C-alpha positions as CSV (number, residue, x, y, z in Angstrom):
1,M,-33.8,-65.0,-92.9
2,A,-36.7,-64.7,-90.6
3,E,-37.7,-67.6,-88.4
4,P,-41.1,-69.0,-89.5
5,T,-43.8,-68.4,-86.9
6,S,-44.5,-72.2,-86.8
7,W,-41.2,-72.6,-85.0
8,R,-42.1,-70.8,-81.8
9,P,-43.7,-71.4,-78.4
10,E,-47.4,-70.8,-78.1
11,V,-48.6,-70.9,-74.4
12,V,-52.3,-70.9,-73.6
13,L,-54.4,-71.3,-70.4
14,D,-57.4,-73.5,-71.2
15,V,-60.2,-74.9,-69.1
16,E,-61.3,-78.5,-69.2
17,V,-64.2,-80.2,-67.6
18,R,-63.6,-83.8,-66.6
19,G,-66.3,-85.8,-64.8
20,G,-67.8,-82.8,-63.1
21,S,-64.4,-81.3,-62.2
22,V,-62.9,-78.1,-63.7
23,V,-59.2,-78.1,-64.5
24,L,-57.0,-75.2,-65.5
25,V,-54.5,-76.3,-68.2
26,L,-51.4,-74.3,-68.9
27,E,-50.0,-75.8,-72.2
28,N,-47.3,-75.0,-74.7
29,T,-49.1,-75.9,-78.0
30,G,-46.2,-74.5,-80.1
31,T,-43.2,-76.2,-81.6
32,A,-40.4,-74.7,-79.4
33,C,-39.7,-74.4,-75.7
34,A,-41.4,-71.5,-73.8
35,Y,-39.1,-70.0,-71.2
36,R,-40.2,-68.3,-68.0
37,P,-44.0,-68.7,-68.6
38,R,-45.9,-66.5,-66.2
39,V,-49.6,-66.2,-65.7
40,R,-51.3,-63.3,-64.0
41,F,-55.0,-63.5,-63.1
42,D,-57.6,-60.7,-62.9
43,P,-59.4,-61.0,-60.6
44,E,-58.0,-63.6,-58.2
45,V,-59.2,-67.1,-58.9
46,V,-60.3,-69.2,-56.0
47,G,-60.9,-72.9,-56.1
48,L,-61.8,-76.0,-54.2
49,G,-64.9,-74.5,-52.8
50,G,-63.3,-71.3,-51.7
51,E,-60.5,-73.0,-49.9
52,L,-57.6,-72.3,-52.2
53,A,-56.3,-69.1,-53.9
54,V,-55.4,-70.9,-57.1
55,S,-54.1,-67.8,-58.8
56,K,-51.5,-67.4,-56.1
57,L,-49.9,-70.8,-56.6
58,R,-46.2,-70.6,-57.4
59,I,-46.7,-72.8,-60.5
60,W,-47.9,-69.6,-62.3
61,T,-44.8,-67.6,-61.6
62,S,-41.9,-70.1,-61.1
63,L,-41.6,-72.4,-64.1
64,A,-38.3,-72.2,-65.9
65,V,-39.4,-73.9,-69.1
66,L,-42.5,-75.4,-70.7
67,R,-41.4,-77.7,-73.6
68,P,-43.6,-78.2,-76.7
69,G,-46.6,-80.4,-76.0
70,R,-46.2,-80.1,-72.2
71,A,-49.2,-79.2,-70.0
72,V,-49.5,-78.3,-66.4
73,E,-52.9,-79.1,-64.8
74,V,-54.4,-77.5,-61.7
75,L,-57.7,-78.7,-60.3
76,L,-60.0,-75.8,-59.7
77,G,-63.0,-77.6,-58.2
78,S,-66.4,-78.9,-59.2
79,V,-68.5,-77.4,-62.0
80,A,-71.2,-76.5,-59.4
81,D,-68.7,-74.5,-57.3
82,T,-67.1,-72.6,-60.2
83,D,-69.0,-69.5,-61.4
84,Q,-66.0,-67.1,-61.8
85,R,-65.0,-64.9,-64.7
86,F,-61.4,-63.9,-65.1
87,T,-58.7,-63.0,-67.5
88,A,-55.3,-64.6,-67.7
89,Q,-52.3,-62.6,-68.9
90,I,-49.6,-65.1,-70.1
91,D,-46.1,-63.9,-70.8
92,Y,-43.2,-66.1,-72.0
93,A,-40.0,-66.0,-74.1
94,D,-38.4,-68.2,-76.7
95,V,-34.8,-69.4,-76.7
96,D,-33.5,-66.2,-78.3
97,G,-35.2,-64.0,-75.7
98,R,-38.1,-62.8,-77.8
99,S,-41.1,-62.0,-75.6
100,Y,-44.6,-63.1,-76.3
101,A,-47.8,-62.3,-74.5
102,V,-51.5,-63.3,-74.8
103,T,-54.5,-62.4,-72.7
104,L,-57.4,-64.9,-72.5
105,G,-60.8,-64.3,-70.9
106,H,-62.6,-67.2,-69.3
107,D,-66.2,-67.4,-68.1
108,L,-66.6,-70.6,-66.0
109,R,-70.4,-70.1,-65.8
110,V,-70.8,-71.5,-69.3
111,Y,-69.9,-75.0,-67.9
112,H,-73.0,-75.0,-65.7
113,E,-75.1,-75.6,-68.8
114,L,-73.4,-78.9,-69.6
115,P,-75.0,-82.2,-68.6
116,Q,-72.9,-83.7,-65.8
117,P,-72.5,-87.4,-65.1
118,F,-74.1,-88.8,-62.0
């Protein structure tokens, strides 16, 4: 009997804007643990006003597990300083070793149009 697709990990990399700051959010929105989640960026993502190579942080390559509902957040910088476009290739596995992959494109320039708090 095949396992229903609803009982599997589903890892995404999303972007949130909070009070003028941009945050990258790696989250398992699925119903099972994601093992060895890995994120590769193209091109390199730089944050904190050009001071930090965010895409080179070990968090993207060293997690052992990301349980359901768990999110890892990384501050990218202020909306005013983020005008990058990138793709994120996310690879992970389930408990049985089945591999999953998703590629998401992000254009951070769209957040410049949002009204920002003072």
